[in-house]
N, C-alpha and C positions, 0 to 999 in steps of 0.2 A: 059858510063857518067857517068859527073865528078858531086861531090859533091853540088859542087854550085846551082844546078838544082834543087834538093834537099831540099835544104834550101829555095831557091824560094818560089817553090812550097806548103810547111810547112807554110812560112810566109802570103802565101796569105790565107792560110783557115784561121791562126790566126788573121787576119786582119778581117775576116767576124765574128771572136766572139770574138772583142776586151775586153768587159765586162768579161769574162772570164780567158783571159788572164791576165786581172788585180787583179782579185782576186788569183789566184797563185801566182803572185809577192806581190803583199800586204800580203799573208799569209807566204812566202819565207824570207820577209824583218820585218818581224813580229819577228816571230822566230831567225833569227839573230840579231836584234838588242836585243832579252832578253837575248838571251846567251851570246853575247861580247860588249854591251854597243851600245849605238845610237851615235856615232863618227866612221864613216865609213874610217876618215884615221888610226884610231888605233883598226879596225874589219875590215879584209882583208874578211871575208865571205858578212860581209854588205855593203861592199862596192862591190864586186861581184855583190848582189844581186838589190843592184840599178846599179846598170850600166847596167844589163840583163833588168830590168824593163825599163830604161829611150832608149834603144835599141828598144819597142816594143811604143815607145812614150807614156809611164806611164806620166800622170803630176803629175807635182812636189807636187801637194798639195794633190794627194793620196800618195808620196812616205813616205812625211813628215808624213801621219796622221797613216800610217803604222807602222811607226817607234815607234811614240806616244805611240802606242796600246801595242808595242811590250817593251818597256821601262817600261810602264806603271803597266805591268803585266797582261793585258789583252789579247787581241789574243795572238795567240805561247804560250802562259802556256801549253799546255795537249798536244801541236801537235809532234809527233814524225815520226819519218824516218824511212820508211819500202819500202825494195826494193825487186821486185817480177822479178822472170825469169822464159821464158816459149816458144811457139813455135807456131810461125803464120804457115797459108795456104802453104804448101810445105815444110816445114822447117825451118823458116825465123827465126832466133835467136832475142829475144825479149827482152830488158831488161826494165821495168820501174820502175820509181823514185815515192815513194809517199811523201806526209808531209798530216798528218791525226791524228785526236782528237778521231778517231773509228776505230781503225785495224781491227773490225770484219767488219764492214759496207767495207770497201776498201776492206781486202780480198775477199769478197763473191761478191764486184760489178766487180774485176779486174777479176776473176774468170768466171765469168760469160762473161765478153767481149769476153775473150778466146774462150770458149766453145760454143758461141754461133756465130761466124767467124771462124769457122774450123780450131781452135788452140787450144793448151791443154797449161797449166800453168805447169812449171816444179819446181824443185828443188831447192833451195838454191846451187848455182854454176855453174850450169847445161850449162849455155851459157855463161855468163862473163871469160869467160880463153879464147874467142875468139875475146876478144874487149880488146882495150889497153886506159886508160884516156890520156887524152890530151887535152893542149889549143891547140882553134881552129878559125880563124879569117879569115871572108871570104869579100875581097873587089871586088865589079865590075873593069871589065878591062877601062873604061874610067872613072877612079878617081884617076888611077895611070900610073905612065911610070914602065914597069917591069922591068927593069934593077936597077933603084931608087929603087924600092919599095923593090925588091931581098936583095940587100946590105944592106941595112937599118935594114928589118927586122933579117938579120942573124948575123948583128954587136949588135942587139938587143938581143940575144940572144936564136933567134928563132932557131928549130931544123931540118923543111925544110921546101922548097918552091914548090908549086905546080902550075902553071900557065896551064889554060885553056882558052879557045876561051872567054869566059864572065867573066872569070874574074879570082882572084887568091886567094891559101887558100895557108894561115899559121899556119903551127901547132909546139906547144912546147912541152915542158915539163911542170904537171901542176906548178908547182913553180916560173918556170920564166916566168907564164900567164899576170902576171898581169903588170911588167915591161916593158915585149915584145908590149903589150895592148896599155897601156899608153904612151910608148914611140913613137909609129904610131898615136897616138890620139894627141898627141903636136907637130906631122908633119902635121898635119889640113888630116889625113885619115880620110874617113866614112866607116863605117864598114856595110856591109848587115847582117853582126852577130857575135858575139864574143863572145865567151862561152867557159869554162871545158866542154868537152865530153869524151862519150865514146865511142872508133871510131873503126867499124868493123875491123879483121886483113883481112878477106876476103867478098865476096859479095856473095849472091843469089841472083837468075835470076828466077821469076815468065813465065811461056809463058801460061798457062794457062788463060782466060778471069774469070773463075768463082774466080780462086784464085789469081786473080790481084786485081779486086771487091771485094773479103772478105777481103784483105790483105789491103785494103784501107777504109774497115769500120773497120777493129780494130782496124788502126791506130786512126782515126775519135772521137769512142767511147773512146776511150783511153785520148786523148786528154782535151776532152770534160767536161772530171768527174773532179769538182775541185779538189780532194786528190793528182790528180797525177800532178807531176812536169815534167817531164821531160821522155822523149822515146826513147830508142835507140833501132837502129836496123840493120842488115846489108843485106834489101833489097834494091837490085838495083832498085831506082824507072825508070819507063819509063819517059821519056822525055814528052812525050803528058798527 
């Protein structure tokens, strides 16, 4: 199964918890603005955070408020980025990226989520070697002509172009992501998703119904936590 099905499934769940998603985006935007200034043209991290927020239809007013909070020294002042690694049911590799103002609370919560759902939190580096950081762009099949999109993507600097029945996946080096994304956007392409992600080198399949349900629950509770920014895993999710 392709990753486009995965991204559609996760976005559907995000739509059901939009306020939670906006909270995460606001925090990321505030921290980026505090660290690098409030002008996205001169702050790549802020620009990336804004693009990601807009892809989830976050209103411009919310984005502007988050920038002002960050620049003004309010929200974003005490947040730090902490990454956790571990194993889900059946040994699925999971990486959890957080942004927190209370690392004891976040560490306790993340450990609890793993323990409660047949997983276990590991040590730093235990699964990260199984992933590559890449820019990743998804475009629906009805949004583009395959040959034209592939040629443009590669001309802009993409590393790989993967065609599936439901759409197209474009992969870039992290440092080339902004240029490829902006170039495609300038040509009028609309994205199902566009972000720098950790892409698994190999995927893991779960056959037992109990493991599948536990894995789904683990992903849900992680993504519902306001401190959690991103969850990466190598589970090949069933299409259903």
